[in-house]
N, C-alpha and C positions, 0 to 999 in steps of 0.2 A: 503493500498500499505507500501508496508517494503521495505530497502534496503540493501543489503548488501556492505563493504567496499571492495575497492579491496584489500586491504595490509590491515597490523594490527587486530583489536579489529573485533570480529563477534560479530555475537548479541548473541551465543551461549555462546559462552565464558563467553559472559555475564554472561546468564539464568542461567550457571553451577558452577557459582562464578570464574573459574578459573583466568579471570582477578586480583582477589578482592587477590586470594591468591600467585598466581606471586608476586602481586604489596607488598606484607606481605614479604615474603621473601623474594623478591630485596630490602626494607627498612630496612632492619636488627633488633636485637632485639630491637631496640628504634623507632621502625615502629609509626608512626600516623595513619597509612592506617584504616581507619573505618569497623570494623567487617559484616556482611552482615546486623546482628541482631542490629546495630548499626545503616544503610543505612538505611533501613527499619523504623526505626522506624521516622527518620529522616525528613524521606520522608509524615510519617502518618500525624509526628508534623505541616505538610505543607497543606497535600491533603489525609484526610482520605481513611479505606477502602470503606466502602461505601457514599463513594462522589454522588451527585446525581445534582450533577450544571449540568451549560452549556458545552460544550465542549475546549479541552483548549487548546492555541496555546503554541506555543514556539519558543521562537524567537533564533534562528544560528544563531552567525555571524564569526563563525571559522569553522574547522572539521563537524560541526555538517551539514555543508551544501554541504560536498561532502560524509558525512559518517555518515547520521544519525539514522539506524540501528531500531530504534521508529519504529510503525506499523498503518503509516499519513492517514489521509482521504485525506486531500488535502496542498496542498502549494502557498503565493506565496508570491514577494517582500515586502519590509516594511522597515520601515524610525521608530528607536528610535534617541529621542534625549536628552542628556543631559549627553551620554557615549559613549566613545569610543573605540573601538576593540586596545588592545595594548599586546604585550609580554611583559606581567608583572605577571606570575605566571612561579615561577623557576616548573620544574621536576626531580624529583629522580630516577622516576623509568617509567613511559608507554614511554619519549621523551628522555631521559637522564639515566647517573647513577648515583650511591653515590658521588664515587670520580669527575664526571665529570658532574656536573645539564645542562641538556636543559631549553629551555623556552618556554611555547606557549600561547596560545590569552589566552586575557581575558578581562570582561568590564571594563574600565576605566572611571574616575566621569569628566565630560563636552564634549561637541561637541557633535556631531554625529555617526550617523551609519547606515550604509545598511548593507542590511540582510534576511533570506530568512523564514518567518513562516511555520511553518507545525502546520495539525489543529489534534489532538489528539478529535477520538469518549469521549465522555462522561465515558462508561459503558467500556473502555479499557484504559483511564487512571489511575488510581493505577497503574495495574500493568505495564504500557510501564513510568511510571514515574520510578516506581522502578530500568526498563533499566537504566533511566536514571542516577540516582543516584547510579547505580551501577558504572556508565561510571564516570560522574561529578565529583559527592561527596566524590571520596575514598576516598585524604587526605582531604580533610573540609576543602578549601580551596577558597571556591567561598561561598556568599552569595545568593539562589538560592529566587526570588522575583518579584513579577508580576508586568510587567511595561505596559505604553502603546504605543503600535506600531501602526505607521501608513501605510497602505494599501492603494490598487487600489477596495477595497472591504470594504472599510473605516478604523476607526479607535478600536481599538481589545484592549483589556486586555490578557498580551500574559506575558508567565515564560521562566525569562534566567535566566542566570548565573554569577554574579556583585563579581567581586575578591574582596575576605573579608580582606582588609589592614592589618588587626590585624594575618596575618596569616604570621608565621617563611617565608613561598614558597613567600611572596611578594617579587617582584625584582620591586625594584625604577628607576628612567629614564636614560638611559645611550646610550652612544652616537653610532648610528645608525653600525659605524665601528665593537664596543666591539659585539654588540647584534645579528652582519652577521655571527664573529667568532665563536660564541658560540654554533650557529645554524648550523654554517658546520661541526660541529667535532661533537658534541651531536650525542648518541645515545643509546634508552633504549629497552626494549623488544617488545612492539610494531611497535618502527622502528629507524630510521632514524629522528633527529629532522628538519632536514632538506626536508625531505619525509614532514613533516607537513607543514611549510610554503609555500612549489613549492606546492602540491596539491590545499590548500585553497584559493590561491593565483588565481592559471587558474579554481578553482570553482570561486571564485566572475568575471570573467574574465566573462564565459558560461555561467552565467546570468547576465550579464551586467551593473557587476557595478565596477568599476573606484576606484581603494585603490591606488594612487600615492607611499603613503609610502608600502604599501607591494610589491608593482612593484618595488620599490627600493630594496627592505630589498632581494626578491625572486632575483637580479642582479647581489649585492654585494656576494652572498653568493653563485651561481653558480659559481662569479669569483675564492670563497676564495674553493670551493673543487676542482675544478678543479686545483691551484695552489697547494693542498695538493696531489695529485693523481699526484703531479711532482714527488715532492720531497722524 
């Protein structure tokens, strides 16, 4: 089972390397965007081409919920302890620009988080993880790792993406006022930063996940967007 996004990144654009090329071009001459060869090497260090283990579960906590793009067999709700979702990753390309960076979600340490887990058949895991790497690891700001998630089907080991705090793109904690102002104004080649937040907040509500902080931010961003439109 695969899904296409309503707007923004498509599976085809990832497969053809168009997203990576656009990111490198947008990032400028000092780009930190990884090449397709580097991305594949990174994935191979995590999961080899000849992988023959069990099916792979992927834990989605942000845009993966409403725009997974991977070819998955099934999905279910899941909870992860020890991490929480936070707008702690600056984006100068997809949802922002070099002049006005946006903010996107990553997992940061502490707390707990609810999301959706996607099951990838083992035979497809290397190629589907290549897709994920091209999407999530472009500027090498995440640490991919296996974590223990709790699902209605019991505990699972799942791949997820945790913020790399040593990355230049790591964003320290900031007030909701500042974060909402950034999100309301930033935009990149994938689309507005506000769209990313609002789609994620809606997707969480649609699957029955209550995230009061996300709902609060969404409300603040909508008000700021309305004020910007009136100016």
